C-alpha positions in Angstrom: 0.0 0.0 0.0 1.4 3.4 -1.0 1.3 6.4 1.2 0.1 9.8 0.0 3.7 11.0 0.0 5.1 8.0 -1.8 2.7 7.9 -4.7 3.7 10.0 -7.7 0.7 11.3 -9.6 0.5 10.3 -13.2 -1.4 12.6 -15.6 -2.2 11.6 -19.2 -2.7 14.5 -21.7 -4.6 13.9 -24.9 -4.7 16.9 -27.3 -6.7 17.2 -30.5 -4.4 16.5 -33.5 -3.9 20.1 -34.5 -0.9 22.2 -33.7 -2.9 24.9 -31.9 -4.2 22.3 -29.4 -1.1 20.2 -29.1 1.4 22.9 -28.4 -0.3 24.3 -25.2 -1.0 20.7 -23.9 2.7 19.8 -24.4 3.6 23.0 -22.4 1.0 22.0 -19.8 2.5 18.5 -19.5 5.9 20.1 -18.9 4.4 22.4 -16.3 2.9 19.4 -14.3 6.2 17.5 -14.7 8.1 20.5 -13.2 5.9 20.0 -10.2 7.3 16.5 -9.8 4.4 14.6 -11.5 4.8 11.9 -14.1 3.2 13.0 -17.4 2.4 11.3 -20.6 1.2 12.8 -23.9 -0.9 10.8 -26.3 -0.6 11.4 -30.0 -0.4 9.6 -33.3 2.7 8.3 -35.2 2.8 11.2 -37.7 2.2 13.8 -35.0 4.8 12.5 -32.6 7.8 14.0 -34.5 6.4 17.5 -34.0 6.7 17.2 -30.2 9.6 14.8 -29.8 12.4 17.4 -29.6 10.9 19.5 -26.8 9.9 16.4 -24.9 13.4 14.9 -25.2 14.8 18.2 -24.0 12.5 18.1 -21.0 13.5 14.5 -20.2 17.2 15.5 -20.5 16.5 18.1 -17.7 15.2 15.3 -15.5 11.5 15.7 -16.0 9.4 12.5 -16.1 7.5 13.0 -19.4 6.8 10.6 -22.2 5.0 10.1 -25.5 2.7 7.2 -26.3 1.3 6.9 -29.8 -2.1 5.5 -30.8 -2.8 4.5 -34.4 -4.8 7.1 -36.3 -7.8 5.4 -38.0 -7.4 7.0 -41.4 -8.7 4.0 -43.4 -11.6 3.4 -41.1 -12.7 7.0 -41.3 -12.2 7.3 -45.1 -9.3 9.7 -44.9 -6.3 9.7 -47.2 -3.1 8.1 -45.9 -1.1 10.5 -43.7 -4.0 12.8 -42.8 -3.4 12.7 -39.0 -3.6 16.4 -38.2 -6.4 18.9 -38.8 -3.9 21.4 -40.0 -3.1 19.1 -42.9 -6.6 19.9 -44.2 -5.7 23.4 -45.3 -8.2 26.1 -46.2 -7.4 25.9 -49.9 -8.0 22.2 -50.4 -10.5 21.6 -47.6 -13.7 19.9 -48.5 -16.2 19.9 -45.7 -16.6 16.1 -46.0 -12.9 15.8 -45.1 -13.6 17.6 -41.8 -16.6 15.3 -41.2 -14.4 12.3 -41.8 -11.8 13.7 -39.4 -14.5 14.1 -36.7 -15.5 10.5 -37.3 -11.9 9.4 -36.9 -11.8 11.1 -33.5 -14.6 9.0 -32.1 -12.7 5.8 -33.1 -10.1 6.6 -30.4 -12.4 5.7 -27.5 -11.6 2.0 -27.6 -7.8 2.3 -27.8 -7.9 5.0 -25.1 -9.9 2.7 -22.8 -7.3 -0.1 -23.4 -4.5 2.3 -22.5 -6.2 3.6 -19.4 -6.8 0.0 -18.3 -3.1 -0.7 -18.6 -1.7 2.6 -17.2 -4.3 3.5 -14.6 -3.3 7.2 -14.4 -4.5 9.5 -11.7 -6.1 11.9 -14.2 -6.8 12.3 -17.9 -6.7 15.8 -19.4 -8.4 15.4 -22.7 -9.3 18.0 -25.4 -12.8 19.4 -25.4 -13.3 17.8 -28.8 -13.2 14.3 -27.2 -16.6 14.1 -25.4 -16.3 10.3 -25.2 -13.2 10.7 -23.0 -15.6 11.1 -20.0 -17.0 7.6 -20.4 -13.6 6.1 -21.1 -12.1 7.6 -17.9 -15.1 6.8 -15.7 -14.8 3.1 -16.5 -11.7 3.1 -14.4 -12.7 5.8 -11.9 -10.2 8.2 -13.4 -11.1 11.9 -13.2 -11.3 13.6 -16.6 -10.4 17.2 -17.0 -11.4 19.1 -20.1 -8.9 21.3 -21.9 -10.3 24.3 -23.7 -7.8 25.9 -26.1 -9.4 29.3 -25.6 -10.1 32.0 -23.1 -12.8 32.3 -20.4 -14.1 35.4 -22.3 -14.4 33.4 -25.6 -16.1 30.4 -23.9 -18.6 32.6 -22.0 -19.4 34.4 -25.3 -19.9 31.1 -27.1 -22.2 29.8 -24.3 -24.3 33.0 -24.2 -24.8 33.0 -27.9 -25.7 29.2 -27.9 -28.2 29.8 -25.1 -29.9 33.1 -26.1 -29.4 33.1 -29.9 -29.2 36.9 -30.2 -28.3 36.6 -33.9 -31.8 35.4 -34.7 -33.3 38.5 -33.3 -31.7 41.0 -35.7 -32.7 41.8 -39.3 -29.5 41.0 -41.1 -26.2 39.2 -40.7 -24.4 42.6 -40.5 -26.6 44.1 -37.8 -24.8 44.2 -34.5 -26.3 42.9 -31.3 -25.2 42.9 -27.6 -24.2 39.5 -26.4 -26.8 38.7 -23.6 -25.9 37.8 -20.1 -22.2 38.7 -20.6 -20.3 41.4 -18.7 -19.0 44.3 -20.8 -21.8 45.0 -23.3 -19.9 43.2 -26.1 -21.3 43.7 -29.6 -21.0 41.2 -32.4 -22.8 40.5 -35.7 -24.0 37.3 -37.3 -21.2 37.7 -39.9 -18.6 37.4 -37.1 -20.0 34.2 -35.6 -18.7 30.8 -36.6 -21.1 29.0 -39.0 -21.6 26.2 -36.4 -22.9 28.8 -34.0 -25.8 29.6 -36.4 -26.6 26.2 -37.8 -27.9 24.4 -34.8 -26.5 21.3 -33.1 -28.1 18.8 -35.4 -27.0 20.3 -38.7 -24.2 17.8 -39.3 -21.7 15.5 -37.6 -19.4 18.4 -36.6 -22.2 20.4 -34.9 -23.3 17.2 -33.2 -19.8 16.8 -31.9 -20.0 20.3 -30.4 -23.3 19.4 -28.7 -21.8 16.3 -27.2 -18.6 18.1 -26.1 -20.7 20.8 -24.4 -22.8 18.2 -22.6 -19.7 16.2 -21.6 -18.3 19.3 -19.9 -21.2 19.2 -17.4 -20.2 15.8 -16.1 -16.4 16.0 -16.2 -14.2 16.6 -13.1 -13.5 20.1 -14.2 -11.9 22.4 -16.8 -8.3 23.7 -17.2 -7.6 27.0 -18.9 -4.5 28.4 -20.5 -5.2 31.8 -19.0 -4.6 33.7 -15.8 -7.1 35.3 -13.5 -5.9 38.9 -13.7 -6.3 38.9 -17.5 -10.1 38.3 -17.5 -11.4 38.2 -13.9 -15.0 39.1 -14.7 -15.2 36.2 -17.2 -13.4 33.7 -15.0 -15.9 34.5 -12.3 -18.8 34.4 -14.8 -17.8 31.0 -16.0 -17.5 29.6 -12.5 -20.5 31.3 -10.8 -23.1 31.9 -13.5 -22.3 28.7 -15.6 -21.4 26.8 -12.4 -18.3 25.1 -13.8 -15.3 23.9 -11.9 -12.3 25.5 -13.5 -8.6 26.1 -12.9 -6.6 28.8 -14.7 -2.9 27.7 -14.9 -1.4 29.8 -17.7 0.2 31.2 -19.6 1.7 27.7 -20.0 4.2 29.0 -22.6 6.1 30.7 -19.8 7.3 27.3 -18.7 9.8 27.7 -21.6 12.5 29.8 -19.9 15.5 29.9 -22.2 16.2 30.7 -25.8 16.4 27.0 -26.9 13.1 26.2 -25.1 11.3 29.2 -26.8 12.8 28.5 -30.2 12.0 24.8 -30.2 8.8 24.8 -28.2 6.6 23.1 -30.8 9.3 20.8 -32.2 9.0 22.5 -35.6 11.9 23.2 -37.8 12.0 27.0 -38.2 12.5 28.5 -41.6 15.0 30.9 -40.1 17.7 30.2 -37.6 16.9 31.6 -34.2 20.3 33.1 -33.7 20.1 34.8 -37.1 16.7 36.2 -36.1 18.0 37.5 -32.8 21.0 39.1 -34.5 18.7 40.9 -36.9 16.4 42.0 -34.0 19.4 43.2 -31.9 20.2 45.7 -34.7 16.8 47.4 -34.3 15.6 50.0 -31.9 13.2 49.1 -29.1 9.5 48.9 -30.1 10.4 49.6 -33.8 9.6 46.3 -35.4 6.1 45.0 -36.4 5.7 41.2 -36.3 3.1 39.6 -38.7 1.9 36.0 -38.3 -1.5 34.3 -38.9 -1.0 30.9 -37.4 -0.9 27.5 -39.0 -4.2 27.3 -40.9 -4.8 30.7 -42.4 -3.9 30.8 -46.1 -4.4 34.2 -47.6 -4.9 34.5 -51.4 -2.5 36.4 -53.6 -4.5 39.6 -53.6 -4.5 39.8 -49.8 -0.9 39.0 -49.5 0.0 41.7 -52.0 -2.2 44.3 -50.1 -0.4 43.4 -46.9 3.0 43.7 -48.6 2.1 47.2 -50.0 0.9 48.3 -46.5 4.1 47.1 -44.8 6.3 49.0 -47.3 4.1 52.1 -47.2 4.2 52.2 -43.4 8.0 52.5 -43.4 8.2 50.2 -40.4 10.8 47.4 -39.9 9.0 44.1 -39.9 9.2 40.3 -39.6 6.5 38.7 -41.8 5.7 34.9 -41.5 4.0 33.6 -44.6 2.8 30.0 -44.8 4.2 27.8 -47.5 1.9 28.3 -50.5 -0.3 25.2 -51.1 -1.4 26.3 -54.5 1.1 24.8 -57.0 0.1 27.4 -59.6 1.3 30.3 -57.5 4.8 31.4 -56.5 5.9 34.2 -54.2 6.3 36.4 -57.3 2.5 36.3 -57.7 1.9 38.0 -54.4 4.9 40.3 -53.9 4.9 43.7 -55.6 7.7 43.9 -58.3 11.1 44.7 -56.6 9.6 44.4 -53.1 12.3 42.2 -51.7 15.1 44.4 -52.9 13.5 47.5 -51.6 12.9 46.2 -48.1 16.3 44.6 -47.7 17.6 45.4 -44.2 14.1 46.6 -43.1 12.1 43.5 -43.4 12.4 39.7 -43.0 10.0 37.4 -44.8 10.0 34.0 -43.1 8.3 31.2 -45.1 6.3 28.7 -43.2 7.5 28.8 -39.5 9.3 31.1 -37.1 10.3 31.0 -33.4 7.3 33.1 -32.4 7.8 33.4 -28.6 11.5 34.2 -29.1 10.5 37.0 -31.5 7.7 38.4 -29.4 9.8 38.6 -26.3 12.5 40.7 -28.0 12.5 44.4 -27.0 12.6 45.5 -30.7 9.1 44.2 -31.2 6.6 47.1 -31.0 3.4 45.4 -32.4 2.0 42.1 -33.5 -0.4 41.6 -36.4 -2.3 38.5 -35.5 -5.3 36.3 -36.5 -6.3 36.2 -32.8 -5.9 32.5 -32.2 -5.8 32.1 -28.5 -2.2 30.7 -28.4 -0.9 33.7 -30.4 -3.1 36.2 -28.5 -1.8 34.9 -25.1 1.8 34.8 -26.3 1.4 38.5 -27.4 -0.1 39.4 -24.0 2.6 37.5 -22.1 5.3 39.4 -24.1 3.6 42.7 -23.4 3.0 43.5 -27.1 0.2 45.6 -28.5 -1.7 44.0 -31.4 -3.4 44.6 -34.8 -6.3 42.1 -34.8 -7.2 40.3 -38.0 -9.5 37.4 -37.1 -10.3 34.9 -39.9 -12.4 32.1 -38.3 -13.4 30.0 -35.2 -13.7 32.0 -32.0 -11.1 34.6 -33.2 -13.7 37.4 -33.4 -14.4 36.8 -29.7 -10.7 37.0 -28.9 -10.5 40.2 -30.9 -13.2 41.8 -28.7 -11.2 40.9 -25.6 -8.0 42.5 -27.0 -9.6 45.6 -28.4 -12.5 46.4 -26.1 -11.9 44.7 -22.8 -8.1 44.9 -22.5 -7.7 47.9 -24.9 -4.3 46.7 -26.1 -5.0 46.5 -29.8 -6.8 47.9 -32.8 -8.8 46.0 -35.4 -7.8 45.9 -39.1 -11.5 46.2 -39.8 -12.5 42.6 -40.9 -16.2 42.1 -40.5 -16.7 38.4 -41.4 -15.0 35.1 -41.6 -12.5 34.5 -44.4 -9.4 32.3 -44.4 -8.4 34.0 -47.6 -8.2 37.5 -46.0 -11.6 39.1 -46.8 -10.1 41.6 -49.3 -8.7 44.1 -46.7 -7.2 47.0 -48.6 -3.6 48.1 -47.9 -4.8 51.6 -46.7 -6.7 49.9 -43.8 -3.8 47.7 -42.9 -1.3 50.5 -42.9 -3.6 52.7 -40.8 -4.0 49.9 -38.2 -0.2 49.3 -38.1 0.6 53.0 -37.6 -2.0 53.3 -34.8 -0.3 50.5 -32.9 3.3 51.6 -33.6 3.4 55.4 -33.2 1.7 58.3 -31.4 0.1 58.8 -28.0 -2.6 56.1 -28.6 0.2 53.5 -29.3 2.1 54.5 -26.2 -1.0 54.0 -24.0 -1.8 50.6 -25.6 1.9 49.6 -25.2 1.8 50.6 -21.5 -1.3 48.6 -20.8 0.2 45.6 -22.7 3.5 45.7 -20.8 1.6 45.8 -17.5 -0.4 42.7 -18.6 2.9 41.0 -19.6 4.3 41.6 -16.0 1.0 40.3 -14.5 1.3 37.2 -16.7 4.8 36.4 -15.4 3.8 37.1 -11.8 0.8 34.8 -12.2 3.0 31.7 -12.8 5.6 32.6 -10.2 5.5 31.3 -6.6 2.4 32.7 -4.9 0.8 33.9 -8.2 -2.7 33.2 -9.2 -1.9 30.5 -11.8 0.8 29.0 -9.6 -1.7 28.7 -6.7 -4.5 27.3 -8.9 -2.2 24.6 -10.3 -1.1 23.7 -6.8 -4.7 23.5 -5.7 -5.6 21.2 -8.6 -2.6 18.9 -7.9 -3.5 18.8 -4.2 -7.1 17.8 -5.0 -5.9 15.1 -7.4 -3.3 13.9 -4.9 -6.0 13.8 -2.1 -8.4 11.8 -4.4 -5.7 9.3 -5.4 -4.7 8.8 -1.7 -8.3 8.1 -0.8 -8.6 5.5 -3.6 -5.4 3.7 -2.5 -6.5 3.5 1.1 
């Protein structure tokens, strides 16, 4: 019989197979391991290489952290060979039936997960929100299941209010704004800014049914963990816990567990398209707050028109910049199709174009960065906040319009580029609008005020994860509860 002190808690982490979900859960696994727990990350064979380097580095530092792979049921779900990550289904070649097949594949993980839980008997399973069946799998073995939401309290509360009250159905058009009911802050949105699944109803297709099942499973799980910190969104953390009556722990920003240059550069296990030391050398040559960083995440795939408008805006602004552009998936287009003639020669020394992937945290943390043009994915948004950087917001899908409202209206650390509806291709935003938004964030009194608020939030983010901080304390409270529960079961 093990005593409470002798038993080392074992936590299994099971992220959705998409980089935006996997990266924070890998950081979270490292965070738990730093507390002396044993952690295991579940993924699939083709996804494992993306996380193997940071995991091996953590192991080399003495952390007890491992990877276990489960076969991805591509054939059973009717997916093409090698389609083991949602990011592989890019916006240019995405057919909705591919997404539906991917959703079907996710449900086929329940049986192998149950087999693994039967063998490992961990003390807790932290599984992605998109795995509603994880509740039933864990409960078979009396294992508490925690839900991981890859977004903010604010975004989730907005989603729940819209799902409950359907305010978009009470206005005359998709473009007419409405106030989100029962949500602090008098937040306004329009139907055009809502995800399509928020307007279709839960029975529209297999994907919306998955959302309903995921929402319902959250009601019966052990609780929810958030990659956020209390001081960032206190009204919405309280609203989620008290009004929606959910058990929740805020333990972020989890990216701050990466403390040195190598950790930050290799956080996701991705091979960067630019050497981190080259990048640092270039940034070191620039003045503080003089460089604008542009990156739209791993899924967004702007068309040639939008990329060219962005290039024109960057050149016209006169600002130094680092611009991350995803590798073009259209074989008929090359970079010459979207760059103005002679652009690369004219911006030499003033701009870096990074194709495909860059060490984002390393870049954002540098004192030369004065602004961040972002799609408002939660990982990028929180990384910008943690670095104390003001933002130009350019949402393209998902809950990103919600995150934009948090940045621009609640926190007041950014300005919108002016996008009014979903578009993974860029929505045809003209260069004049882009340049104006960049200038507002980079120069003048308004920019200084935003930057001051952003830097204050950055300090609060770091304090939250330090000894005695809000996230540090919440994580300790969660571990204590899991340890107490495990001790009761063993006695």
